[in-house]
gemmi code that builds the backbone of each chain (N, CA, C; Angstrom):
import gemmi

chains = {
    "A": [
        ("MET", (16.700, -18.895, 2.031), (18.465, -19.161, 2.097), (18.723, -19.888, 3.135)),
        ("SER", (19.525, -20.799, 3.244), (20.522, -21.470, 3.937), (21.495, -20.735, 4.936)),
        ("ALA", (21.652, -20.401, 6.143), (23.220, -19.618, 6.734), (24.018, -20.427, 7.250)),
        ("ARG", (23.469, -21.627, 6.855), (24.778, -22.745, 7.183), (26.313, -22.336, 6.536)),
        ("PRO", (27.326, -22.327, 7.178), (28.361, -22.357, 6.219), (28.426, -23.350, 5.352)),
        ("GLU", (29.307, -22.944, 4.258), (29.313, -24.541, 3.037), (30.869, -25.079, 4.147)),
        ("GLN", (30.305, -26.427, 3.376), (31.524, -27.179, 3.916), (33.072, -27.361, 3.205)),
        ("GLY", (33.608, -27.431, 4.101), (35.074, -26.896, 3.584), (35.741, -25.334, 3.032)),
        ("ARG", (34.393, -24.692, 3.338), (34.977, -23.071, 3.594), (36.235, -22.808, 3.957)),
        ("ALA", (36.726, -23.636, 5.450), (37.967, -22.800, 5.527), (39.534, -23.857, 4.735)),
        ("ASP", (38.900, -24.740, 4.303), (40.567, -24.843, 3.601), (40.536, -23.718, 2.263)),
        ("LYS", (42.066, -24.183, 2.147), (42.361, -23.149, 1.133), (41.371, -23.670, -0.511)),
        ("PRO", (41.224, -22.413, -0.885), (40.152, -22.885, -2.539), (41.448, -23.453, -3.340)),
        ("LYS", (41.094, -24.067, -4.247), (41.802, -24.659, -5.423), (41.735, -24.039, -6.787)),
        ("PRO", (42.513, -23.874, -6.911), (42.355, -23.022, -8.023), (42.030, -23.423, -9.308)),
        ("LEU", (41.025, -22.715, -9.718), (40.300, -23.341, -10.647), (41.217, -23.729, -12.226)),
        ("LEU", (42.076, -22.963, -12.731), (42.860, -23.483, -13.486), (44.713, -22.928, -13.317)),
        ("THR", (45.510, -23.611, -13.108), (46.545, -23.122, -13.022), (47.630, -23.546, -14.840)),
        ("ASP", (48.653, -23.123, -14.810), (49.471, -23.327, -15.961), (50.147, -24.339, -16.287)),
        ("SER", (50.001, -24.971, -14.782), (50.413, -26.441, -15.242), (49.555, -27.289, -15.913)),
        ("GLU", (47.923, -27.145, -15.703), (47.135, -27.736, -16.570), (47.033, -27.419, -18.360)),
        ("PRO", (47.799, -28.552, -18.967), (47.635, -28.481, -20.367), (46.384, -27.989, -21.032)),
        ("ALA", (45.255, -28.616, -20.738), (44.200, -28.584, -21.119), (43.159, -27.815, -20.648)),
        ("ARG", (43.552, -26.399, -20.036), (43.362, -25.258, -19.770), (41.775, -25.051, -20.004)),
        ("SER", (41.313, -24.635, -21.825), (40.668, -24.454, -22.279), (39.253, -25.589, -21.986)),
        ("CYS", (39.736, -26.286, -21.668), (38.761, -27.846, -21.819), (38.001, -27.624, -20.821)),
        ("ILE", (38.932, -26.987, -19.220), (38.436, -27.468, -18.242), (37.653, -26.503, -17.769)),
        ("ALA", (38.093, -25.192, -18.227), (37.286, -23.676, -18.352), (35.831, -24.010, -18.634)),
        ("SER", (35.565, -24.480, -19.948), (34.564, -24.765, -20.647), (33.316, -25.572, -19.568)),
        ("VAL", (33.866, -26.750, -19.324), (33.222, -27.865, -18.636), (32.798, -27.172, -17.215)),
        ("THR", (33.632, -26.297, -16.874), (33.491, -25.908, -15.426), (32.136, -24.667, -15.291)),
        ("LEU", (32.380, -23.647, -16.635), (32.064, -22.782, -16.667), (30.381, -22.486, -17.141)),
        ("GLU", (30.363, -24.046, -18.027), (29.262, -24.319, -19.019), (28.181, -24.684, -18.357)),
        ("PRO", (27.415, -25.122, -17.461), (26.573, -24.984, -16.330), (26.688, -23.543, -15.741)),
        ("MET", (27.167, -22.947, -15.263), (27.275, -21.804, -14.618), (26.536, -20.410, -15.676)),
        ("LEU", (26.997, -20.792, -16.820), (26.596, -19.786, -18.009), (25.096, -20.245, -18.437)),
        ("ALA", (25.164, -21.509, -18.427), (23.570, -22.378, -18.570), (22.769, -21.448, -17.731)),
        ("ARG", (23.129, -21.423, -16.611), (21.735, -21.649, -15.506), (21.881, -19.884, -15.707)),
        ("LEU", (22.827, -19.022, -16.071), (22.732, -17.353, -15.795), (21.800, -16.723, -17.189)),
        ("SER", (21.824, -17.354, -18.423), (21.474, -17.321, -19.348), (19.878, -17.764, -19.189)),
        ("MET", (19.473, -18.408, -18.605), (17.947, -18.827, -17.914), (17.205, -17.818, -17.368)),
        ("ILE", (18.664, -17.615, -16.286), (17.767, -16.501, -15.339), (17.382, -15.330, -16.045)),
        ("SER", (18.258, -14.648, -17.066), (18.609, -13.644, -17.777), (16.951, -14.097, -18.625)),
        ("LEU", (16.726, -14.929, -19.136), (15.479, -15.312, -19.749), (14.298, -15.108, -19.108)),
        ("ALA", (14.141, -15.384, -17.543), (12.969, -15.728, -17.060), (12.974, -14.167, -16.352)),
        ("LEU", (14.258, -13.687, -16.573), (13.466, -11.825, -15.754), (12.978, -11.282, -16.858)),
        ("ASN", (12.997, -11.547, -18.046), (12.939, -10.417, -19.517), (11.448, -11.423, -20.126)),
        ("SER", (11.018, -12.607, -18.968), (9.673, -12.777, -20.057), (8.669, -12.216, -19.821)),
        ("PRO", (7.727, -12.024, -20.352), (6.158, -11.023, -20.015), (5.894, -11.292, -19.237)),
        ("LEU", (5.939, -12.801, -18.362), (4.800, -12.800, -17.539), (5.810, -12.305, -16.153)),
        ("VAL", (6.873, -12.146, -15.811), (7.438, -11.591, -15.078), (7.420, -10.049, -15.141)),
        ("ARG", (7.502, -9.506, -16.124), (8.111, -8.347, -16.384), (6.307, -7.657, -15.507)),
        ("HIS", (5.389, -8.177, -16.684), (3.987, -8.348, -16.425), (3.988, -8.007, -14.613)),
        ("ALA", (4.084, -8.905, -13.854), (4.157, -9.000, -12.481), (4.820, -8.250, -11.949)),
        ("ALA", (6.065, -8.018, -12.159), (6.786, -6.976, -11.353), (6.026, -5.332, -11.994)),
        ("ALA", (5.340, -5.526, -12.838), (4.825, -4.054, -13.255), (3.565, -3.797, -12.302)),
        ("LEU", (2.790, -5.103, -12.153), (1.476, -5.244, -11.141), (2.270, -4.702, -9.858)),
        ("ALA", (3.208, -5.436, -9.337), (3.166, -5.577, -7.778), (4.229, -4.536, -7.026)),
        ("LEU", (5.425, -3.687, -8.430), (6.498, -2.798, -7.876), (5.714, -2.113, -6.584)),
        ("VAL", (4.608, -1.233, -7.174), (4.291, -0.302, -5.847), (2.696, -0.763, -6.110)),
        ("GLY", (1.951, 0.208, -4.276), (0.709, 0.027, -4.373), (0.590, 1.527, -5.002)),
        ("TRP", (-0.894, 1.732, -5.062), (-1.646, 2.901, -5.050), (-2.154, 3.470, -4.122)),
        ("TYR", (-2.451, 4.769, -3.757), (-3.439, 5.293, -3.340), (-4.115, 6.248, -3.258)),
        ("LEU", (-5.716, 6.256, -3.231), (-6.193, 7.504, -3.404), (-6.226, 8.478, -2.540)),
        ("MET", (-5.282, 9.320, -2.924), (-5.743, 10.562, -1.924), (-6.734, 12.008, -2.280)),
        ("ILE", (-7.282, 12.063, -1.396), (-8.394, 13.336, -1.445), (-7.755, 14.454, -0.343)),
        ("PRO", (-7.942, 15.818, -0.739), (-7.576, 17.072, -0.141), (-8.580, 17.083, 0.652)),
        ("PRO", (-8.482, 17.762, 2.144), (-9.015, 17.947, 2.879), (-9.998, 19.243, 2.616)),
        ("LEU", (-11.142, 19.412, 2.869), (-12.061, 20.502, 2.324), (-12.168, 21.578, 3.513)),
        ("ALA", (-12.301, 22.657, 2.980), (-12.023, 23.923, 3.898), (-13.477, 23.956, 5.178)),
        ("GLN", (-13.267, 24.008, 6.235), (-14.445, 24.203, 7.461), (-15.889, 25.256, 6.212)),
        ("HIS", (-15.607, 26.170, 6.296), (-16.635, 27.570, 6.088), (-17.001, 26.878, 4.545)),
        ("THR", (-15.857, 27.273, 3.667), (-16.241, 27.476, 2.234), (-16.349, 26.269, 1.563)),
        ("LEU", (-16.495, 24.920, 2.232), (-16.121, 23.730, 1.793), (-15.038, 23.250, 0.460)),
        ("LYS", (-13.988, 24.207, 0.547), (-13.229, 24.134, -1.181), (-12.414, 23.101, -0.408)),
        ("SER", (-11.872, 22.565, -1.748), (-10.649, 22.061, -1.650), (-9.495, 22.071, -1.523)),
        ("GLN", (-8.860, 21.800, -0.466), (-7.351, 22.495, 0.330), (-6.619, 21.618, -0.907)),
        ("THR", (-6.407, 22.101, -1.810), (-5.203, 21.260, -2.834), (-4.120, 21.785, -2.378)),
        ("ASP", (-4.072, 22.843, -2.051), (-2.533, 23.741, -1.548), (-1.909, 22.759, -0.320)),
        ("LEU", (-2.454, 22.095, 0.512), (-2.134, 21.350, 1.914), (-1.196, 20.200, 1.086)),
        ("PRO", (0.014, 20.250, 1.897), (0.734, 18.766, 1.356), (0.375, 18.062, 1.275)),
        ("ILE", (0.563, 16.680, 0.220), (-0.480, 15.648, 0.306), (-0.271, 14.763, 1.822)),
        ("SER", (0.681, 15.044, 2.814), (0.988, 14.399, 3.722), (-0.311, 14.756, 4.809)),
        ("GLN", (-1.186, 15.936, 4.494), (-2.299, 15.829, 5.174), (-3.772, 15.843, 4.529)),
        ("TRP", (-3.567, 14.784, 3.172), (-4.551, 14.441, 2.549), (-5.049, 13.203, 3.121)),
        ("GLU", (-6.509, 12.947, 2.707), (-7.085, 11.750, 3.219), (-7.160, 10.534, 2.878)),
        ("GLN", (-6.278, 9.536, 3.240), (-6.046, 8.352, 2.064), (-7.643, 7.514, 2.004)),
        ("ARG", (-7.757, 8.187, 1.097), (-9.499, 7.400, 0.214), (-9.495, 5.397, 0.826)),
        ("GLN", (-8.292, 5.288, -0.308), (-8.367, 3.608, -0.684), (-7.220, 3.269, -0.802)),
        ("ALA", (-6.639, 1.780, -0.940), (-5.985, 1.466, -1.708), (-6.088, 0.445, -2.688)),
        ("PHE", (-5.184, 0.592, -3.567), (-5.221, -0.463, -4.968), (-3.718, -1.155, -5.381)),
        ("ASP", (-3.935, -2.378, -5.757), (-2.924, -3.088, -6.598), (-2.634, -1.869, -7.995)),
        ("SER", (-3.084, -1.542, -8.612), (-2.630, -0.689, -9.755), (-3.300, 1.107, -10.138)),
        ("ALA", (-2.433, 1.494, -10.795), (-3.105, 2.989, -10.915), (-4.085, 2.802, -11.695)),
        ("GLN", (-3.989, 1.991, -12.089), (-5.195, 1.946, -13.288), (-6.833, 1.490, -12.275)),
        ("GLU", (-6.714, 0.751, -11.262), (-8.215, 0.341, -10.689), (-8.505, 1.674, -9.931)),
        ("CYS", (-6.790, 2.522, -8.985), (-7.333, 3.484, -8.837), (-8.117, 4.824, -9.635)),
        ("GLU", (-7.548, 4.406, -10.610), (-7.978, 5.747, -11.588), (-9.862, 5.429, -11.842)),
        ("THR", (-9.510, 4.377, -11.695), (-11.485, 3.807, -12.392), (-12.117, 4.163, -10.838)),
        ("SER", (-11.303, 4.211, -9.514), (-12.134, 3.875, -8.471), (-12.461, 5.742, -8.034)),
        ("LYS", (-11.423, 6.506, -8.860), (-11.683, 7.963, -8.507), (-12.932, 8.254, -9.606)),
        ("ALA", (-13.073, 7.536, -10.620), (-13.777, 8.187, -11.579), (-14.740, 7.628, -11.045)),
        ("ALA", (-15.368, 6.699, -10.541), (-16.601, 6.101, -10.032), (-17.159, 6.969, -8.865)),
        ("LEU", (-16.044, 7.714, -7.949), (-16.307, 8.586, -7.059), (-17.062, 9.728, -7.692)),
        ("ILE", (-16.421, 10.422, -8.630), (-16.552, 11.419, -9.180), (-18.307, 11.288, -9.886)),
        ("ARG", (-18.475, 9.870, -10.449), (-19.656, 9.734, -11.025), (-20.915, 9.512, -9.792)),
        ("THR", (-20.641, 9.096, -8.554), (-21.530, 9.200, -7.542), (-21.669, 10.192, -7.095)),
        ("TYR", (-20.806, 11.776, -6.722), (-21.292, 12.357, -6.775), (-22.015, 13.066, -8.199)),
        ("GLU", (-21.671, 13.036, -8.920), (-22.140, 13.996, -10.190), (-24.199, 13.084, -10.055)),
        ("ASP", (-24.117, 11.667, -9.646), (-25.236, 11.466, -9.728), (-26.437, 12.071, -8.640)),
        ("ASN", (-25.966, 12.362, -7.668), (-26.484, 13.179, -6.416), (-26.816, 13.958, -6.729)),
        ("ALA", (-25.514, 15.323, -7.414), (-26.355, 16.730, -7.656), (-27.119, 16.522, -8.653)),
        ("THR", (-27.654, 15.188, -9.932), (-28.488, 15.255, -10.661), (-29.842, 15.123, -9.957)),
        ("LYS", (-29.609, 14.137, -8.506), (-31.193, 13.830, -8.409), (-31.566, 15.772, -7.520)),
        ("ASN", (-30.889, 16.186, -7.008), (-30.736, 17.516, -5.984), (-30.833, 18.380, -6.876)),
        ("GLU", (-31.050, 18.781, -8.332), (-31.001, 19.494, -9.376), (-32.433, 19.884, -9.153)),
        ("ARG", (-32.992, 19.392, -8.453), (-34.870, 19.452, -8.749), (-34.940, 20.625, -7.484)),
        ("THR", (-34.662, 20.433, -6.842), (-34.803, 20.873, -5.012), (-34.408, 22.737, -5.145)),
        ("ASN", (-35.034, 23.412, -4.656), (-34.693, 24.644, -4.396), (-33.823, 24.759, -3.605)),
        ("ASP", (-32.661, 24.146, -3.059), (-31.463, 24.322, -2.217), (-30.818, 24.490, -2.529)),
        ("ASP", (-30.242, 25.524, -2.420), (-28.971, 26.328, -3.144), (-27.752, 25.427, -2.031)),
        ("ARG", (-28.162, 25.928, -0.648), (-27.047, 25.212, -0.397), (-26.371, 23.488, -0.546)),
        ("MET", (-27.639, 22.874, -0.690), (-27.950, 21.346, -1.096), (-26.966, 21.338, -2.833)),
        ("LYS", (-27.270, 22.424, -3.478), (-26.744, 22.336, -4.893), (-25.228, 22.568, -4.574)),
        ("ASN", (-24.784, 23.790, -3.444), (-23.268, 24.394, -3.767), (-22.300, 22.806, -3.279)),
        ("LEU", (-22.792, 22.393, -2.031), (-22.372, 21.200, -1.408), (-22.378, 19.925, -2.674)),
        ("ASP", (-22.985, 19.709, -3.700), (-22.677, 18.793, -4.921), (-21.288, 19.208, -5.622)),
        ("GLU", (-21.581, 20.373, -5.534), (-20.446, 21.090, -6.504), (-19.318, 20.720, -6.150)),
        ("ARG", (-19.106, 21.129, -4.351), (-18.212, 21.237, -3.744), (-17.237, 19.615, -3.745)),
        ("LEU", (-18.524, 18.752, -3.771), (-18.215, 17.154, -3.830), (-17.349, 16.916, -4.971)),
        ("ILE", (-18.154, 17.114, -6.091), (-17.280, 16.748, -7.545), (-15.932, 17.503, -7.379)),
        ("GLU", (-15.880, 18.707, -7.079), (-14.988, 19.438, -7.458), (-13.919, 18.386, -6.207)),
        ("HIS", (-14.316, 18.321, -4.892), (-13.171, 17.404, -4.182), (-12.985, 16.077, -4.852)),
        ("ALA", (-13.808, 15.317, -5.366), (-13.719, 14.006, -5.982), (-12.205, 14.100, -6.848)),
        ("VAL", (-12.477, 15.132, -8.117), (-11.755, 15.745, -8.606), (-10.574, 15.569, -9.013)),
        ("ASP", (-10.068, 16.657, -7.699), (-8.901, 17.144, -6.863), (-8.151, 15.775, -6.350)),
        ("GLY", (-8.632, 14.807, -6.262), (-8.606, 13.756, -5.816), (-7.149, 13.072, -6.638)),
        ("LEU", (-6.111, 12.687, -6.539), (-5.079, 12.395, -6.593), (-4.596, 10.462, -6.612)),
        ("CYS", (-4.260, 9.743, -7.993), (-3.774, 8.708, -7.249), (-2.414, 8.855, -7.191)),
        ("ILE", (-1.852, 7.750, -6.154), (-0.419, 8.288, -6.200), (0.519, 6.896, -5.534)),
        ("ALA", (1.915, 6.663, -5.585), (2.253, 5.389, -5.401), (2.473, 5.326, -4.075)),
        ("THR", (2.400, 4.370, -3.461), (2.894, 3.878, -2.017), (3.940, 3.984, -1.259)),
        ("ASP", (5.226, 4.294, -2.306), (6.300, 5.074, -1.674), (6.595, 6.286, -2.427)),
        ("ASP", (5.449, 6.846, -2.343), (6.046, 8.588, -2.292), (6.195, 9.169, -1.525)),
        ("PRO", (7.337, 9.944, -1.654), (8.037, 10.584, -0.471), (7.100, 11.299, -0.020)),
        ("ARG", (5.971, 11.732, -0.511), (5.346, 13.350, -0.129), (4.130, 13.088, 0.855)),
        ("LEU", (3.684, 11.263, 0.774), (3.318, 10.940, 1.872), (3.271, 11.276, 3.492)),
        ("LYS", (5.023, 11.088, 3.738), (5.230, 11.229, 4.544), (5.397, 12.694, 5.309)),
        ("GLY", (5.544, 14.063, 3.960), (5.579, 15.413, 4.443), (6.968, 15.667, 5.255)),
        ("LYS", (6.668, 16.820, 5.691), (8.362, 17.103, 5.933), (8.567, 16.914, 7.988)),
    ],
    "B": [
        ("MET", (18.657, -17.211, -7.492), (17.500, -16.956, -7.809), (16.650, -17.418, -8.897)),
        ("ASN", (15.204, -17.595, -8.488), (14.529, -18.425, -9.553), (13.655, -17.346, -9.496)),
        ("LEU", (12.410, -17.935, -10.720), (10.994, -17.619, -10.766), (10.320, -16.671, -9.447)),
        ("ARG", (10.326, -17.520, -8.939), (10.165, -17.349, -7.021), (10.675, -16.020, -6.724)),
        ("HIS", (11.348, -16.006, -6.489), (12.509, -15.584, -5.795), (12.066, -14.005, -6.483)),
        ("ALA", (12.795, -13.311, -7.857), (12.461, -12.495, -8.560), (10.967, -11.598, -8.210)),
        ("ALA", (9.871, -12.862, -8.330), (8.267, -12.274, -8.126), (8.813, -11.640, -6.502)),
        ("ALA", (9.114, -12.595, -5.658), (8.961, -12.117, -4.196), (10.111, -10.784, -4.218)),
        ("VAL", (11.082, -10.750, -4.745), (11.544, -9.205, -4.649), (10.753, -7.952, -4.680)),
        ("ALA", (9.753, -8.135, -6.122), (9.677, -7.542, -6.597), (7.654, -6.780, -5.738)),
        ("LEU", (7.388, -7.993, -5.012), (5.983, -7.508, -4.648), (5.942, -7.009, -3.462)),
        ("VAL", (4.816, -5.739, -3.516), (4.600, -5.211, -2.228), (3.542, -6.056, -1.544)),
        ("GLY", (3.748, -5.530, 0.180), (2.818, -6.224, 0.561), (2.134, -5.378, 0.959)),
        ("TRP", (0.668, -5.684, 2.008), (-0.068, -5.265, 2.722), (-0.385, -5.412, 3.673)),
        ("TYR", (-0.701, -4.083, 4.423), (-1.141, -4.408, 6.272), (-2.400, -3.839, 5.974)),
        ("LEU", (-3.265, -4.301, 6.800), (-4.495, -3.624, 7.455), (-3.931, -3.419, 9.145)),
        ("MET", (-4.109, -1.847, 9.195), (-3.448, -1.346, 10.080), (-4.603, -0.753, 11.051)),
        ("ILE", (-4.750, -0.893, 12.402), (-5.360, 0.117, 13.035), (-4.692, 1.199, 14.466)),
        ("PRO", (-5.536, 2.180, 14.018), (-4.374, 3.326, 15.349), (-4.857, 3.022, 16.452)),
        ("PRO", (-3.481, 3.533, 17.559), (-4.124, 2.973, 18.819), (-4.784, 3.819, 19.767)),
        ("VAL", (-5.346, 3.473, 20.337), (-6.736, 3.952, 21.682), (-5.979, 4.962, 22.683)),
        ("ILE", (-6.360, 6.231, 22.643), (-5.807, 6.878, 24.283), (-7.042, 6.673, 25.004)),
        ("GLU", (-6.544, 6.626, 26.196), (-7.401, 7.085, 27.384), (-6.877, 7.701, 28.531)),
        ("LYS", (-8.017, 8.622, 28.470), (-8.537, 9.982, 29.396), (-9.730, 9.407, 30.509)),
        ("ALA", (-9.226, 9.494, 31.989), (-9.486, 9.626, 32.629), (-10.586, 8.590, 32.639)),
        ("GLY", (-9.839, 7.412, 32.284), (-11.379, 6.167, 31.748), (-12.250, 6.770, 30.920)),
        ("SER", (-12.182, 7.523, 30.052), (-12.324, 7.797, 28.516), (-12.006, 7.228, 27.489)),
        ("TYR", (-12.204, 6.323, 26.642), (-11.364, 5.979, 25.883), (-11.829, 6.447, 24.196)),
        ("GLU", (-10.603, 6.913, 23.508), (-11.636, 6.704, 21.836), (-9.960, 6.696, 20.824)),
        ("ALA", (-10.118, 6.492, 19.963), (-9.354, 5.709, 18.688), (-8.328, 7.230, 18.498)),
        ("ASP", (-6.973, 6.749, 18.386), (-6.242, 8.563, 18.430), (-6.112, 8.395, 16.764)),
        ("PHE", (-6.771, 9.412, 16.210), (-6.375, 9.031, 14.851), (-5.003, 9.781, 13.592)),
        ("ASN", (-4.822, 10.926, 14.882), (-3.770, 11.460, 14.820), (-2.098, 10.753, 14.633)),
        ("ALA", (-2.440, 9.732, 15.433), (-1.056, 8.908, 15.726), (0.149, 8.963, 14.613)),
        ("PRO", (0.740, 8.884, 14.725), (1.603, 8.926, 13.257), (1.475, 7.103, 12.736)),
        ("LEU", (1.477, 7.067, 11.386), (1.036, 5.497, 11.327), (2.173, 4.757, 11.919)),
        ("SER", (3.138, 4.949, 11.980), (4.246, 3.912, 12.357), (3.645, 3.452, 13.781)),
        ("ARG", (3.060, 3.858, 14.599), (2.318, 3.940, 15.876), (1.388, 2.835, 15.374)),
        ("TRP", (0.452, 2.810, 14.566), (-0.588, 2.306, 14.264), (-0.305, 0.757, 14.542)),
        ("SER", (-1.128, 0.175, 14.819), (-0.825, -1.775, 14.897), (-1.091, -2.316, 13.729)),
        ("VAL", (-0.798, -3.572, 13.241), (-0.400, -4.404, 12.207), (-1.872, -5.455, 12.592)),
        ("ASN", (-2.898, -4.945, 12.540), (-3.945, -6.259, 12.621), (-3.952, -7.451, 11.528)),
        ("SER", (-3.264, -7.586, 10.142), (-3.330, -8.266, 9.304), (-2.251, -8.332, 8.701)),
        ("PRO", (-1.325, -9.069, 7.876), (-0.857, -8.748, 6.495), (-1.845, -9.564, 5.464)),
        ("PHE", (-1.220, -8.873, 3.859), (-2.027, -9.412, 2.676), (-1.132, -9.178, 1.433)),
        ("ASP", (-1.216, -9.946, 0.595), (-0.665, -9.950, -0.633), (-0.792, -9.483, -1.829)),
        ("SER", (-2.159, -8.739, -1.312), (-2.470, -7.991, -2.437), (-3.734, -6.237, -1.756)),
        ("ALA", (-3.370, -5.170, -2.202), (-4.791, -4.533, -1.684), (-5.937, -4.935, -1.950)),
        ("SER", (-6.528, -5.557, -3.393), (-8.058, -5.747, -2.819), (-8.282, -7.104, -1.940)),
        ("GLU", (-7.591, -8.001, -1.624), (-7.619, -8.877, -0.529), (-7.879, -8.047, 0.785)),
        ("CYS", (-7.276, -6.847, 1.687), (-6.966, -6.217, 2.278), (-8.393, -5.095, 2.350)),
        ("ARG", (-8.369, -4.604, 1.114), (-9.999, -3.668, 1.119), (-10.882, -4.729, 0.987)),
        ("ALA", (-11.489, -6.072, 1.195), (-12.178, -6.646, 1.070), (-12.498, -7.579, 2.318)),
        ("VAL", (-11.105, -7.617, 3.377), (-11.787, -8.134, 4.794), (-11.617, -6.605, 5.458)),
        ("ASN", (-11.258, -5.310, 4.878), (-11.068, -4.173, 6.016), (-12.547, -3.952, 5.637)),
        ("ALA", (-13.694, -4.116, 4.267), (-14.774, -3.510, 4.205), (-15.332, -4.719, 5.386)),
        ("ASN", (-15.077, -5.232, 5.150), (-15.990, -6.823, 6.588), (-16.007, -6.029, 7.358)),
        ("LEU", (-14.986, -5.824, 7.969), (-15.047, -5.100, 9.627), (-15.359, -4.287, 9.719)),
        ("VAL", (-15.732, -3.100, 9.090), (-16.150, -2.126, 8.857), (-17.413, -2.085, 9.120)),
        ("LEU", (-18.111, -2.590, 8.104), (-19.326, -3.243, 8.505), (-19.968, -4.111, 10.082)),
        ("GLN", (-18.904, -4.672, 10.056), (-19.519, -5.937, 11.490), (-19.079, -4.641, 12.884)),
        ("GLN", (-18.243, -3.574, 12.813), (-18.055, -2.685, 14.121), (-18.938, -1.549, 13.900)),
        ("ARG", (-18.923, -0.791, 12.549), (-20.026, -0.064, 12.850), (-21.581, -0.355, 13.824)),
        ("ARG", (-21.842, -1.294, 13.970), (-23.053, -1.740, 13.928), (-22.517, -1.795, 16.263)),
        ("VAL", (-21.059, -2.015, 16.258), (-20.991, -2.326, 17.678), (-20.972, -0.773, 17.987)),
        ("PHE", (-19.783, 0.396, 17.048), (-19.780, 1.861, 17.293), (-20.845, 2.088, 17.573)),
        ("ASP", (-22.019, 1.959, 16.736), (-22.995, 2.861, 16.624), (-23.972, 2.501, 18.346)),
        ("GLN", (-23.418, 0.954, 18.690), (-24.332, 0.781, 20.534), (-23.654, 0.991, 21.306)),
        ("ALA", (-22.691, 0.954, 21.183), (-21.593, 0.869, 22.464), (-21.594, 2.525, 23.184)),
        ("GLN", (-21.327, 2.585, 24.219), (-21.590, 3.590, 24.915), (-20.873, 4.332, 24.509)),
        ("VAL", (-20.902, 5.694, 24.149), (-19.313, 6.786, 23.878), (-18.610, 6.627, 24.814)),
        ("HIS", (-17.323, 7.009, 24.394), (-16.128, 6.604, 25.251), (-15.996, 5.394, 25.971)),
        ("SER", (-16.717, 4.432, 26.002), (-16.413, 2.999, 26.762), (-15.044, 2.441, 26.048)),
        ("ARG", (-15.009, 1.953, 26.275), (-13.846, 0.986, 26.150), (-13.757, -0.114, 24.555)),
        ("ASP", (-15.291, -0.959, 24.258), (-15.479, -1.397, 23.453), (-16.243, 0.003, 22.525)),
        ("TRP", (-16.493, 0.777, 22.629), (-16.867, 1.974, 21.589), (-15.352, 2.330, 20.851)),
        ("ALA", (-14.198, 2.261, 21.751), (-13.157, 3.228, 20.867), (-12.447, 1.681, 20.063)),
        ("VAL", (-12.770, 0.900, 20.713), (-12.213, -0.358, 19.666), (-12.486, -1.000, 18.436)),
        ("ALA", (-14.121, -0.325, 18.955), (-15.126, -0.503, 17.536), (-14.436, 0.603, 17.081)),
        ("GLN", (-14.140, 2.125, 17.161), (-13.985, 2.912, 16.386), (-12.244, 2.552, 15.773)),
        ("ARG", (-11.492, 2.066, 16.281), (-10.473, 2.245, 15.784), (-10.515, 1.224, 14.272)),
        ("LEU", (-11.686, 0.107, 14.501), (-11.682, -0.792, 13.353), (-12.300, -0.290, 12.571)),
        ("VAL", (-12.777, 0.808, 13.046), (-13.615, 1.497, 11.453), (-12.857, 1.951, 11.097)),
        ("VAL", (-11.964, 2.660, 11.074), (-11.011, 3.504, 10.718), (-9.514, 2.996, 10.046)),
        ("SER", (-9.549, 1.491, 10.267), (-8.693, 0.986, 9.855), (-8.293, 1.414, 8.169)),
        ("GLN", (-6.973, 1.187, 7.930), (-6.687, 1.295, 6.543), (-5.613, 0.153, 6.093)),
        ("CYS", (-5.594, 0.278, 4.597), (-4.636, -0.624, 4.293), (-3.582, -0.165, 4.159)),
        ("ILE", (-2.255, -0.777, 4.099), (-1.612, 0.604, 4.013), (0.076, -0.793, 3.667)),
        ("ALA", (0.576, 0.256, 2.379), (1.384, -0.410, 1.989), (2.705, -1.060, 2.260)),
        ("SER", (3.701, -2.099, 2.246), (4.709, -1.912, 3.489), (5.701, -1.549, 3.015)),
        ("ASP", (5.528, -0.743, 1.623), (6.875, 0.690, 1.037), (6.339, 2.003, 1.311)),
        ("ASP", (5.130, 1.349, 1.725), (4.654, 3.331, 2.408), (5.762, 4.005, 3.197)),
        ("PRO", (6.116, 5.120, 2.740), (7.602, 5.793, 3.766), (6.718, 6.003, 5.126)),
        ("ARG", (4.977, 6.848, 5.709), (4.956, 6.369, 7.019), (5.172, 5.848, 7.898)),
        ("LEU", (5.214, 4.720, 7.242), (5.865, 3.231, 8.575), (6.566, 3.315, 9.056)),
        ("LYS", (8.167, 4.170, 8.094), (8.921, 4.293, 9.096), (9.155, 5.854, 10.217)),
        ("ASP", (9.649, 5.589, 11.078), (9.900, 6.362, 12.446), (10.572, 7.766, 11.866)),
        ("ALA", (9.771, 8.919, 12.130), (10.042, 10.315, 12.046), (11.239, 10.359, 12.159)),
        ("LYS", (12.090, 10.445, 11.604), (14.286, 11.046, 12.568), (14.574, 12.375, 12.515)),
    ],
}
model = gemmi.Model(1)
for chain_id, residues in chains.items():
    chain = gemmi.Chain(chain_id)
    for i, (resn, *xyz) in enumerate(residues, 1):
        res = gemmi.Residue()
        res.name, res.seqid = resn, gemmi.SeqId(i, " ")
        for name, pos in zip(("N", "CA", "C"), xyz):
            atom = gemmi.Atom()
            atom.name, atom.element = name, gemmi.Element(name[0])
            atom.pos, atom.b_iso = gemmi.Position(*pos), 0.0
            res.add_atom(atom)
        chain.add_residue(res)
    model.add_chain(chain)
structure = gemmi.Structure()
structure.add_model(model)
structure.setup_entities()
């Protein structure tokens, strides 16, 4: 956008229509028609599925946020404010974020399945906690005020 | 206003951000606890996916440096800050300074 002042800006603006002009409506339609045409084109463009789709995709981004684990119990601390959660990854859409969360849960579930055969209860407990941890993850918009906390 | 302008108004940008390094008596480390507004922008991106791809590469490269460098050396701290880099959206409220 140019910051240059328009030429003749200081001149007294000419009235578009005056009472002395007999063909008033004719002049008005000649002057306003291109402007109206342009406005209707903008309106059409903004309502086009392409633009609406782009806007829906790009208006905000998404974060997959994971609650911290309590040191000893390894339980998800979902009661902590989101500003204290870990930002796991960033996405262009909520759908991508949810897909990633599902993949994370699957990874932990697969690990748990592998570890089921072991007799190590601590390992089994850890697997359960990690699955819970991923399930507790949240996809939130990048402009969510909860990110900042108080 | 045209189509491109409409799209530019709606788009959210992305930054690959890295935490600052703090030095204490010749010992260096990345300050993960610094507020996001104090992290620096490594590079800007149009999409989160582009940012994620660059971030993943960076982490892969720097993890090796991080593992091999002497702990708390300057190289170690620089690698550490790159390993923990994050993709942050331009509309993230954490980028604004706390008032």
